[in-house]
MARGUTOR-118221 format. One record per residue (C-alpha): x, y, z; residue number from 1; residue in one letter. Coordinates in steps of 0.2 Angstrom, whole numbers, plus 2048, in hexadecimal, padded with zeros to 3 digits. Each point is the difference from the previous one (the first is absolute). Example, Ala and Ser with C-alpha at 12.3 -4.5 7.8 and 13.67 -1.06 7.14 Angstrom:
# MARGUTOR-118221
xx | yy | zz | seq | type
83E | 7EA | 827 | 1 | A
806 | 811 | 7FD | 2 | S
END
This chain:
# MARGUTOR-118221
xx | yy | zz | seq | type
173 | 8F6 | F42 | 1 | M
80D | 7F5 | 7F9 | 2 | G
811 | 7FD | 809 | 3 | T
811 | 7FA | 7F9 | 4 | P
801 | 7F7 | 810 | 5 | N
7F6 | 7F1 | 805 | 6 | V
7FB | 7FE | 812 | 7 | S
807 | 7F0 | 808 | 8 | E
7EF | 7FB | 806 | 9 | S
7F9 | 7FF | 7EE | 10 | I
811 | 7F9 | 7FA | 11 | R
7FF | 7F1 | 80C | 12 | A
7EF | 7FB | 7F9 | 13 | L
808 | 7FD | 7EF | 14 | C
803 | 7ED | 7FB | 15 | S
80C | 802 | 7F3 | 16 | L
811 | 7F8 | 801 | 17 | P
809 | 810 | 7FB | 18 | G
7F9 | 811 | 7FC | 19 | I
806 | 809 | 7F0 | 20 | D
7F2 | 80E | 801 | 21 | Y
7F7 | 807 | 80E | 22 | A
7F5 | 80F | 802 | 23 | D
7F2 | 806 | 80D | 24 | Q
7F3 | 80C | 7FF | 25 | F
7F5 | 805 | 80F | 26 | T
7F0 | 80A | 802 | 27 | L
7F8 | 807 | 810 | 28 | S
7EF | 7F7 | 801 | 29 | T
7F9 | 80E | 80C | 30 | D
7F1 | 803 | 800 | 31 | P
7FD | 7F0 | 7F6 | 32 | V
7F8 | 7F3 | 80B | 33 | A
809 | 7F0 | 804 | 34 | D
802 | 7F3 | 7F2 | 35 | A
80A | 7EF | 801 | 36 | T
810 | 7FE | 7F5 | 37 | P
7F6 | 7F4 | 7F5 | 38 | E
7F2 | 80D | 7FD | 39 | Q
80E | 80D | 7FC | 40 | W
808 | 7F4 | 7F4 | 41 | A
7F0 | 7FD | 7F7 | 42 | R
7FC | 813 | 800 | 43 | A
811 | 804 | 7F8 | 44 | I
801 | 7F2 | 7F4 | 45 | F
7EE | 7F8 | 7FF | 46 | G
7FA | 7EE | 801 | 47 | D
805 | 7FC | 7EE | 48 | V
80D | 808 | 7F5 | 49 | P
7FA | 80F | 7F5 | 50 | S
803 | 801 | 7EE | 51 | V
80F | 80C | 804 | 52 | A
806 | 7F4 | 80E | 53 | Q
800 | 7F2 | 7F3 | 54 | L
809 | 80A | 7F4 | 55 | L
80E | 805 | 80B | 56 | S
801 | 7F2 | 80C | 57 | W
7FD | 7F1 | 7F4 | 58 | R
804 | 807 | 7EE | 59 | A
80F | 80A | 805 | 60 | V
808 | 7F8 | 80F | 61 | L
7F9 | 7EE | 7FC | 62 | G
7F9 | 7FE | 812 | 63 | L
7F6 | 7F1 | 803 | 64 | R
7EF | 805 | 807 | 65 | L
7F1 | 7F6 | 806 | 66 | S
7F0 | 802 | 7F6 | 67 | R
7F0 | 805 | 808 | 68 | G
7FB | 806 | 811 | 69 | R
806 | 7F6 | 80F | 70 | S
803 | 801 | 813 | 71 | P
811 | 7FA | 7FD | 72 | A
805 | 80E | 7F3 | 73 | T
800 | 813 | 7FE | 74 | V
800 | 807 | 7EE | 75 | A
807 | 7EE | 7FA | 76 | G
80F | 800 | 80D | 77 | W
800 | 7F3 | 80D | 78 | R
7FE | 803 | 812 | 79 | I
810 | 7FA | 807 | 80 | G
7FF | 805 | 812 | 81 | G
7F7 | 80C | 80C | 82 | R
7FF | 806 | 811 | 83 | G
7F6 | 80C | 80B | 84 | E
806 | 80F | 7F7 | 85 | D
808 | 7FA | 7F0 | 86 | W
7FD | 7F5 | 7F0 | 87 | I
80D | 7FA | 7F3 | 88 | R
7FB | 7FD | 7EE | 89 | L
80C | 7F5 | 7F6 | 90 | E
802 | 7FB | 7EE | 91 | T
80E | 7FD | 7F3 | 92 | A
805 | 800 | 7EE | 93 | S
80E | 7F6 | 7F7 | 94 | W
80C | 80E | 804 | 95 | F
7FA | 808 | 811 | 96 | M
7F7 | 7FD | 810 | 97 | T
7F6 | 80D | 809 | 98 | G
7F7 | 804 | 810 | 99 | N
7F4 | 80E | 804 | 100 | L
7FF | 803 | 813 | 101 | V
7F1 | 80B | 807 | 102 | V
802 | 805 | 812 | 103 | Q
7F5 | 80A | 80A | 104 | T
807 | 808 | 810 | 105 | T
7FE | 810 | 80A | 106 | D
7F2 | 808 | 7F5 | 107 | G
80A | 7FC | 7F0 | 108 | R
800 | 7F4 | 7F2 | 109 | V
810 | 7FB | 7F7 | 110 | S
803 | 7F6 | 7F1 | 111 | L
812 | 7F9 | 7FD | 112 | G
805 | 7F9 | 7EF | 113 | T
80E | 7F3 | 800 | 114 | F
808 | 7F7 | 7F1 | 115 | L
80C | 7F3 | 7FE | 116 | H
808 | 7FE | 7EF | 117 | Y
802 | 7EE | 7FC | 118 | D
807 | 804 | 7EF | 119 | R
80A | 80F | 7F9 | 120 | S
7F0 | 805 | 7F6 | 121 | L
7F9 | 806 | 811 | 122 | G
80F | 80B | 803 | 123 | H
7FE | 808 | 7EE | 124 | D
7ED | 801 | 7FF | 125 | L
7FA | 807 | 811 | 126 | W
80B | 80F | 803 | 127 | P
7F8 | 80A | 7F2 | 128 | P
7EE | 7F9 | 805 | 129 | L
803 | 804 | 812 | 130 | S
7FF | 813 | 7FC | 131 | A
7EE | 7FD | 7F9 | 132 | I
7FC | 7F5 | 810 | 133 | H
806 | 80D | 80C | 134 | R
7F5 | 80D | 7F7 | 135 | R
7F1 | 7F6 | 800 | 136 | L
801 | 7F9 | 812 | 137 | I
7FB | 810 | 80A | 138 | P
7F1 | 802 | 7F6 | 139 | G
7FB | 7ED | 802 | 140 | A
801 | 803 | 813 | 141 | L
7F6 | 810 | 800 | 142 | R
7F2 | 7F8 | 7F5 | 143 | N
800 | 7F1 | 80C | 144 | A
7FD | 80C | 80E | 145 | A
7F2 | 808 | 7F7 | 146 | A
7F9 | 7EF | 7FD | 147 | R
800 | 7FB | 812 | 148 | I
7F9 | 811 | 805 | 149 | R
7F1 | 7FD | 7F4 | 150 | R
7FE | 7EE | 807 | 151 | R
7FF | 807 | 812 | 152 | D
7F4 | 80E | 7FA | 153 | D
7F4 | 7F2 | 7F9 | 154 | R
801 | 7F6 | 810 | 155 | R
7FD | 810 | 80B | 156 | N
7F5 | 80B | 7F7 | 157 | P
7FC | 80B | 80F | 158 | G
811 | 803 | 806 | 159 | D
END
């Protein structure tokens, strides 16, 4: 599911001035019904950050997250851009800036993670944490697909 190479189509959606870390995970969405990129982002991360997300994103990485549910945020990350088949979430800490890009194309959903290290601490802290990130993301995508399937099953109970 994860690829060491990030596609140019998803990399082009990143808003960072430079990319120090990038990864991409892709999941086939067949036979999952269509969902918008924002619906996928909310299925992956939630509307507001979970306790585990707050611990890792805010406490460990120092990311500045919005509080509460908002149409302008996903799990505390600001929606920084969107198109027909993608959405970009943005946030930063005092030592790094991040983008999460969700793209839906050709019966697949992809999540790209992009980081720019604003201070040397980012370079020191993220590499060991990235192993945990890369282990968690495939399950997060599969869980999101299950959430979208359940949502569709509730909407179309006779199908």
